[in-house]
C-alpha angles and dihedrals in degrees: 000000000000111000092225090054092051090050092048096049089048089049090052094052093046087064093045095056091096112044090205090066107082118199120161119214125185109257114207142141136292098041095234090066087074088079119083097173136002112265120207117237090230092057091049092051090051089050092048092052091048092050093049090050090050091051091050092050090049091049090051092050093053096037097068103125111245113241106239118220115238122268095253118050112164139317116312122257095259093052091068132074106254117230096186092164087078094052134265100275094103092047092050097046095041092053102031106026120241096276095051092046089060089071087079091062092062094074134059117237090253093053092046093052093046094051094040089055090058091050091051089056089057094047091052093074097171091048094227093134094254135095110217128198090255093052094047092045091051092048093051092049089048091053091049091053092044092051092052092048093049093046093052092047091051094052094040091067091051097052107031092083098165092043095230091136091250133088119219120205089243090056092052094043096048094045093048102036105011102127093039093051089063091048093041088236092294091136093055118094094219100040096169092053094054093045088053090049091054092048091049093048092050092048092049093045093051091049092050090048096083097180091047095228095130091245127100123219117209091267092048091048089051088054089050093053096037107027092160088072095059127069094212090057096056095102090056092050091051094045093050092048093052092046092052098047099034101087099175095048096235091133096249139076123246125203090255091052091046094053094038091058093061105026136041112185121226119229110281093000120143112234110261119245093245090059090052088050090053090051089055092047090052094051100036104032116013099042095062097170092046096229094130095253140080113234125193093275093051091046089053091055089048102048099028107035100170095201094054118093105196093189088056091049092049093049090050091048094050093048093046092052097045105032099101097176093042096231090136094246131078135223129217087253092056092047094049090048086061097034094138091061093053093049088064095045136095085245088078096037095254090316094302095110088064090065096047130088118250093252092056095061 
């Protein structure tokens, strides 16, 4: 075979090693017309090494394990007084988080209303033209279960590397932290943070692994990803919450730490009413022994109140805010008149249902 052709074919495949690198070459016949100029083997090897180094650097850049936020963030939407006269931004961000709330911005008002109308038809199971509390409560619970199922399925594909329908701790650890384990996190800017993440992940995984075999079934992996849904994971949820809010590592949460976790004042800003309400909740409700701190037991009552059904609270809140004639049920017209509130509600799965086709719901 012509030496120039060999060089050229080799040159072509060097640039095809990484499918994310797109170089277009003229394809014509015969094959040797691919070559414009002879390329020395030495030059190609230098280029190959450079490309491999570039790919490794890119892999490192994108392989940094994402620091998961703790299970409990702050009080749910329905636990706060709602000052809707100042807009729904606080409601959306308090309940969804800022990133999730941005989903709403992807649709025009017309698109949102049209797709929300189709969702309302599904919620109204008896087709009487009204959405009752029971129907809305059922829908929100359904969306919660669906979200958990979809989230587990998405992560399952990433971590079950040998496709044996189980995920070993080593599989999870190597997939999430592999490169950094070899380097002992030396290449990470915040080394202590990522070491703490690994320790936390291992502790949570071992707790979810009920039979202690180092391998998670699908149910155990669900408990690992969503510990708040499992009674036997409650201690982990409480421990992680305390660790995240307790800034001075004394094992308990002060009022300043409690408020500081959910509110950072702007210079010269008056403290919002909802923050003052939270201060009162801390002193009068959360701090049951009145020692000025929240211990693990008090945190458990705060973040995992067994008697509180948040889906029920959310359904009540949505009906209360949109039921104009106060008949304790809402029509499609009433819902669409308040469409921007529903976009930021669990009823539309954090806004994501508004971007899905009807047959995907």
